[in-house]
C-alpha positions in Angstrom: -0.1 -0.3 0.2 1.0 3.5 -1.1 1.8 6.0 1.3 1.0 9.5 0.3 3.4 12.7 1.8 1.4 15.6 2.3 2.2 17.5 -0.7 1.5 14.4 -3.0 -1.9 14.1 -1.5 -2.4 18.0 -2.0 -1.4 17.8 -5.8 -3.8 14.6 -6.1 -7.0 16.8 -4.8 -6.0 19.6 -6.6 -5.5 17.8 -9.9 -9.0 15.8 -9.3 -10.6 19.3 -8.6 -9.2 20.4 -11.9 -9.9 17.9 -14.4 -13.9 16.8 -13.2 -15.8 19.2 -15.1 -18.4 19.2 -12.8 -16.6 21.7 -10.8 -16.6 24.0 -13.8 -18.7 26.7 -14.6 -21.3 26.7 -11.6 -23.7 29.1 -10.9 -23.9 30.0 -7.1 -26.2 32.4 -5.2 -26.2 33.2 -1.2 -25.0 36.5 0.7 -21.7 37.8 1.2 -20.5 38.0 4.4 -16.6 38.3 5.9 -15.6 40.2 2.5 -11.7 41.0 2.9 -9.6 43.0 0.3 -5.7 41.6 0.2 -3.2 44.2 -0.1 -2.3 41.7 -3.2 -5.4 43.2 -5.2 -7.1 40.0 -4.4 -10.4 39.6 -2.7 -12.0 36.9 -0.4 -15.1 36.7 0.9 -17.6 33.8 2.1 -20.7 33.3 0.4 -23.7 32.0 2.9 -27.1 30.6 3.4 -29.3 29.6 6.4 -27.0 26.4 6.6 -23.9 26.4 5.0 -20.7 28.4 3.5 -18.2 28.4 0.8 -15.1 30.8 0.7 -14.8 32.9 -2.8 -12.2 34.2 -4.2 -11.8 37.0 -7.0 -8.6 37.3 -8.6 -6.4 40.6 -8.9 -7.1 40.7 -12.6 -11.1 40.8 -12.1 -11.1 42.5 -8.5 -10.9 46.1 -9.7 -14.3 45.5 -11.6 -16.2 43.2 -9.8 -15.2 44.2 -6.1 -17.4 47.3 -6.6 -20.6 45.2 -6.9 -20.2 43.6 -3.4 -20.2 44.0 -0.1 -21.3 42.5 2.8 -24.9 41.2 3.0 -25.5 41.8 -0.4 -27.2 39.0 -2.2 -25.5 37.6 -5.0 -25.4 35.3 -8.1 -21.8 34.2 -9.1 -20.5 32.3 -11.9 -17.1 30.4 -11.4 -15.3 27.3 -10.8 -14.3 25.4 -7.7 -10.4 24.5 -7.3 -8.6 23.2 -4.4 -6.3 25.5 -2.4 -3.1 23.8 -1.4 -2.4 26.5 0.9 -5.5 26.5 3.0 -6.3 22.9 2.5 -9.5 23.4 1.2 -11.7 24.0 -1.7 -12.4 27.4 -2.6 -14.6 28.7 -5.4 -13.3 30.7 -7.9 -15.4 33.7 -9.4 -15.3 34.9 -12.9 -18.5 36.5 -13.1 -21.2 38.4 -10.7 -24.2 37.6 -12.8 -26.4 39.9 -10.1 -26.1 41.7 -7.1 -28.8 43.0 -4.6 -29.5 44.4 -1.1 -30.3 41.7 1.3 -33.6 41.8 3.1 -31.2 41.5 5.8 -29.3 44.3 5.4 -32.1 46.7 4.2 -33.7 45.9 8.0 -30.5 46.7 9.7 -30.3 50.1 7.7 -33.7 51.0 8.9 -33.0 50.2 12.2 -29.4 52.0 12.3 -31.6 55.2 10.8 -34.3 54.7 13.8 -31.7 54.4 16.3 -29.8 57.8 15.2 -33.0 59.5 14.8 -33.3 58.7 18.7 -30.2 59.9 19.6 -28.2 56.2 20.6 -25.2 57.4 18.6 -25.3 61.6 19.7 -21.6 62.2 20.7 -22.7 64.4 23.2 -24.7 61.3 25.0 -21.8 59.5 25.6 -20.7 58.8 28.6 -17.2 59.6 29.4 -14.8 56.7 31.0 -13.1 57.1 34.8 -9.8 58.1 34.8 -8.8 56.0 37.6 -11.4 52.7 37.5 -11.2 50.2 40.4 -13.2 47.4 39.1 -14.3 46.5 35.6 -16.7 44.5 34.2 -16.7 42.3 31.4 -19.7 40.9 29.6 -18.4 38.0 27.2 -18.1 34.3 27.3 -16.3 32.1 30.1 -14.9 29.5 28.1 -13.3 32.1 25.4 -10.1 33.6 25.4 -11.3 37.2 25.6 -11.6 36.8 29.1 -8.0 36.2 29.7 -6.8 38.4 27.2 -8.5 41.5 28.8 -7.1 40.4 32.9 -3.9 39.8 31.3 -3.5 43.0 29.4 -5.1 45.0 32.0 -3.1 43.4 35.1 0.4 44.3 33.4 -1.0 48.0 32.8 -2.2 48.3 36.4 -2.5 45.4 39.2 -4.8 47.5 41.5 -7.8 47.1 39.2 -10.2 44.3 40.2 -12.6 42.5 37.4 -15.8 41.0 37.0 -16.7 38.4 34.5 -20.6 38.5 33.5 -20.8 35.2 31.8 -22.9 35.4 28.4 -23.2 33.7 25.2 -22.0 36.3 22.5 -23.0 34.0 19.6 -26.4 32.7 18.4 -30.2 33.3 19.0 -30.3 34.1 22.4 -27.0 35.9 22.3 -28.2 39.7 22.5 -30.8 39.6 25.1 -28.7 37.2 27.3 -25.9 40.2 26.8 -28.8 42.8 27.6 -29.3 40.5 30.6 -26.0 40.9 32.3 -25.7 45.1 31.0 -28.9 45.6 33.5 -27.6 43.3 36.0 -24.5 45.0 36.5 -26.2 48.5 36.2 -28.8 47.1 39.5 -25.6 46.1 41.3 -25.4 48.1 44.9 -21.3 48.8 43.8 -21.4 48.5 40.1 -18.5 48.4 38.1 -17.1 51.4 37.0 -16.8 50.1 33.3 -18.3 47.8 31.4 -16.6 45.8 28.3 -18.5 43.9 25.9 -16.5 41.7 24.0 -16.1 38.8 21.5 -12.8 37.6 19.7 -13.5 38.0 16.6 -15.3 35.5 14.1 -17.2 35.6 10.6 -19.5 38.6 9.6 -22.9 36.9 10.1 -21.5 36.1 13.8 -22.2 39.7 14.8 -25.6 39.5 14.0 -26.7 39.8 17.9 -24.2 43.2 18.4 -27.1 44.7 15.8 -30.0 43.7 18.1 -31.8 46.3 19.6 -32.6 44.3 22.8 -28.7 44.8 23.6 -28.5 48.2 22.2 -31.6 49.7 24.6 -29.8 48.0 27.6 -26.1 49.9 26.4 -28.0 53.2 26.0 -29.7 53.1 29.2 -26.9 52.0 31.2 -25.6 54.7 34.1 -22.1 52.6 33.5 -19.5 53.9 30.9 -19.8 50.7 28.2 -16.7 50.2 25.9 -17.6 47.8 22.6 -14.9 45.3 21.9 -16.2 43.0 19.1 -13.0 42.6 17.6 -13.7 43.1 13.7 -12.0 46.3 12.9 -13.1 46.1 9.1 -16.7 45.8 10.2 -18.6 48.2 12.4 -21.8 47.0 14.4 -24.4 49.0 15.7 -23.2 48.2 19.1 -19.8 50.2 18.4 -21.9 52.9 17.4 -24.3 53.3 20.5 -21.4 52.2 22.8 -19.2 55.1 24.8 -16.2 54.0 23.3 -15.1 51.5 20.6 -12.1 49.3 20.4 -10.9 47.3 17.5 -10.0 44.3 19.8 -11.0 43.0 23.4 -6.4 43.8 24.3 -7.3 47.2 22.9 -10.5 47.8 25.3 -8.4 46.8 28.3 -5.9 49.4 26.9 -8.4 52.0 27.1 -10.3 51.3 30.0 -7.1 50.2 32.4 -4.7 53.4 33.2 -0.7 52.2 32.9 0.3 52.5 36.9 4.0 53.3 35.5 2.5 56.4 33.5 0.0 57.4 36.5 2.8 57.6 39.3 4.9 59.7 36.4 2.4 61.8 35.7 2.0 62.3 39.6 5.5 63.0 40.1 5.3 65.3 37.1 2.3 67.5 38.5 4.2 67.3 42.2 7.2 69.1 40.9 4.5 71.5 38.9 2.7 72.2 41.7 6.0 72.3 44.0 7.4 75.1 41.7 4.2 77.0 41.8 4.1 76.9 45.2 8.3 78.3 45.7 7.2 80.8 42.7 4.5 82.2 44.4 6.2 82.1 47.7 9.3 84.2 46.3 6.9 86.7 44.9 4.8 87.1 47.9 8.5 87.6 49.8 8.9 90.0 47.7 5.3 91.5 47.7 6.4 91.8 51.9 9.9 93.3 51.5 8.6 96.2 49.2 5.7 96.6 51.7 8.2 96.8 54.7 10.8 99.6 52.6 7.8 101.7 52.5 6.3 101.1 55.9 10.2 102.0 57.1 10.2 105.1 54.4 7.0 106.0 55.9 7.6 105.5 59.3 11.3 107.7 58.9 9.3 110.3 57.3 6.9 110.3 60.2 9.7 110.9 62.4 10.9 113.9 60.6 7.3 115.3 61.0 7.3 114.9 64.6 10.7 116.9 65.3 9.2 119.3 62.6 6.5 120.0 64.6 8.5 120.0 67.9 10.9 122.7 66.6 7.7 124.8 65.5 6.1 124.6 68.7 9.5 125.5 70.7 9.7 128.6 67.6 6.3 129.6 68.9 6.9 129.3 72.5 9.9 131.3 72.1 8.3 133.7 69.6 5.9 134.6 72.5 8.2 134.8 75.3 10.6 137.5 73.0 7.3 139.3 72.2 6.5 139.2 76.0 10.1 140.5 76.5 10.2 143.1 74.3 6.9 144.2 75.2 8.0 144.5 79.0 11.1 146.2 77.6 9.2 149.0 75.9 6.8 149.7 78.9 9.4 150.2 81.2 11.2 152.2 78.5 8.1 154.4 78.5 7.8 154.5 82.2 11.3 155.8 82.4 10.3 158.5 79.3 7.8 159.6 81.4 9.2 160.1 84.9 12.2 162.0 83.1 9.2 164.3 81.8 8.0 164.9 84.6 11.4 166.1 86.1 12.7 169.1 85.1 16.4 169.7 84.0 17.8 170.9 86.8 16.8 167.9 88.6 18.4 166.1 86.1 21.7 167.5 86.7 21.5 168.1 90.4 21.1 163.9 90.4 23.6 164.1 87.8 26.1 165.7 90.4 25.3 163.9 93.2 25.7 160.7 91.1 28.9 161.8 89.9 30.4 162.4 93.5 29.2 159.7 95.2 30.9 156.9 92.6 34.4 159.0 92.7 33.8 160.9 89.7 32.6 157.8 87.6 29.7 158.4 84.9 27.0 156.4 85.5 
């Protein structure tokens, strides 16, 4: 019995697909999902119905024209061949022509819901709640069995080991997923000590798996939530209605953790920086106050000196007035004395004066007085 290598087995299957006419010129209809434009120019997408899916590929030569006719949710009718892809190890539908393309009823319904929610203010920026700068507890609405919860907690712990986490376990895919997630959002809001932030997350998947994140029941719960909500659906290229209704959108659960949890090292550096700035402001204010105080004291001293000069001036003026009064009194008294003497002389005759003069002269040994 011959044992085939992987390469030989792969070539065998590729050759079977290539030679069998049943895989050529096949017409298929379905809904476009998970549309991806590769940087090489090749377009990949899934064509799905209610039960199955096939992977489709549009080559580089046809992508420029055919790529404009399809988008996620479009109902298309395509013509092409089924080939075996040796790299992925699975059959792939090589699209040659797009025979028709119409809007999917699901897409039309989604567009109507989007317009209704927009008119109701679900997407208004001014109604978005701000995330707390320093959350103590982060709530995570996701599946307990997936890798998402571990990615968020690990990323958050590396950034800040002081933050705590609460898991609100729910399904994120399937018919009841939207209602389950909405129930968890409501439960978190009703807690006595609710989390500071809620992250609604899932780890990627096909485009059609995002249906729960476009349902009204979940969007109503998020819009009415008092807790800020971060949407982390994991589809950077596909925008869900939850992304629009949430307060913040993250492209991945890991990024959601980075947005929600502040970097402890950055906070410490920021605190030190603010402390130094505050210290400088206080020091500058003290220096300014010191200069103002010195200026005030200088002015006070000048005024005090002026006060002393004024006091001396007042003393001098007072003494001058006293002396002036005394001098005037002395002069006045002298005038009175002279007048009395003159009156006395006028009453006495000249003879009396001479007689008096002789007596005085003789009495004083010939000295005139």
